[in-house]
VEXSE-444657 format. One record per residue (C-alpha): z, x, y; chain; residue in one letter. Coordinates in pm, 1 decimal. Each point is the difference from the previous one (the first is absolute). Layout:
<nodes>
NODE          w          u          v   chain   resn
NODE          Z          X          Y       A      A
...
</nodes>
This chain:
<nodes>
NODE          w          u          v   chain   resn
NODE     1233.6     1265.3    -2024.3       A      X
NODE      100.2     -106.3      270.7       A      X
NODE       47.7     -403.9       54.1       A      X
NODE     -237.7     -257.4      201.8       A      X
NODE       40.9      -55.6      413.7       A      X
NODE       83.2     -332.1       38.4       A      X
NODE     -280.7     -119.9      345.6       A      X
NODE      101.4     -270.5      226.8       A      X
NODE      -57.3     -204.1      315.7       A      X
NODE      103.2     -283.2      182.8       A      X
NODE     -253.1     -295.4       22.5       A      X
NODE       41.9     -328.3      121.4       A      X
NODE      -92.7     -243.5     -210.6       A      X
NODE     -320.9     -313.1      110.7       A      X
NODE       86.2     -334.4       39.7       A      X
NODE       16.6     -141.0     -359.4       A      X
NODE      -58.0      266.8     -116.8       A      X
NODE      143.7      111.9     -399.7       A      X
NODE      169.1      364.2      -73.5       A      X
NODE     -313.6       72.5     -233.1       A      X
NODE     -252.0      -65.8      264.5       A      X
NODE      178.0      231.5      269.1       A      X
NODE       17.9      257.3     -295.5       A      X
NODE     -386.6      -74.0       -5.2       A      X
NODE      -50.0      -11.0      286.4       A      X
NODE      169.0      363.6      137.6       A      X
NODE      -55.0      207.2     -319.5       A      X
NODE     -292.7     -184.7     -180.9       A      X
NODE      238.0      -57.6     -300.4       A      X
NODE      248.7     -179.7     -124.9       A      X
NODE      101.0      183.1     -317.9       A      X
NODE      348.8       80.5        0.9       A      X
NODE       20.5       12.1      379.9       A      X
NODE      122.5     -325.6       19.7       A      X
NODE      281.1       26.6     -286.9       A      X
NODE       67.8      397.6      188.9       A      X
NODE       62.6     -233.3      325.6       A      X
NODE      168.2     -286.8     -103.0       A      X
NODE      245.9      244.7     -145.5       A      X
NODE       71.4      201.9      341.2       A      X
NODE        6.2     -311.0      147.5       A      X
NODE      273.7     -212.3      -53.4       A      X
NODE      -56.4     -386.6       54.8       A      X
NODE     -353.0       13.6      -11.6       A      X
NODE      -67.9     -182.3     -282.3       A      X
NODE      139.9     -306.8      146.7       A      X
NODE     -258.4        7.4      265.0       A      X
NODE     -321.6      239.9     -221.1       A      X
NODE     -206.6     -313.4      -66.6       A      X
NODE      -70.3     -122.2      341.7       A      X
NODE      142.6      270.8      254.9       A      X
NODE       94.0     -117.6      409.4       A      X
NODE     -281.5       92.2      259.4       A      X
NODE      149.6      341.3       90.1       A      X
NODE      236.5       67.6     -280.2       A      X
NODE       75.2      381.6       15.7       A      X
NODE      -33.5      103.7     -389.1       A      X
NODE       35.3      384.7      -92.5       A      X
NODE     -261.1       64.7     -226.9       A      X
NODE        3.3      243.3     -251.4       A      X
NODE     -311.4      152.5     -173.5       A      X
NODE       95.2       72.7     -364.0       A      X
NODE      -74.8      284.2     -136.2       A      X
NODE     -306.0       16.7     -263.2       A      X
NODE       98.2       19.9     -372.7       A      X
NODE      -50.2      346.1     -174.9       A      X
NODE     -289.2      -77.0     -243.1       A      X
NODE        5.3      225.9     -381.2       A      X
NODE     -338.9      192.4       28.7       A      X
NODE     -144.7     -149.5     -328.2       A      X
NODE     -269.4      292.2     -167.2       A      X
NODE     -258.9     -181.1     -208.8       A      X
NODE      -16.6      354.5     -289.7       A      X
NODE      299.6      207.9      -11.0       A      X
</nodes>
């Protein structure tokens, strides 16, 4: 099994935008993306609640979690 590739892009924040709002606007979801973005951007956690307008953020798209297949009749 190969390791999943991490996709990232640099985006700029709108006025009074939060990090989870930015993730939702760009990726349509926040699950795992906010945590991966915080890990990729040291010091961003201090600004995450109210990003300055125009703040560049390296937004990381987290890989989909692996789900075990459940068979009802085995």
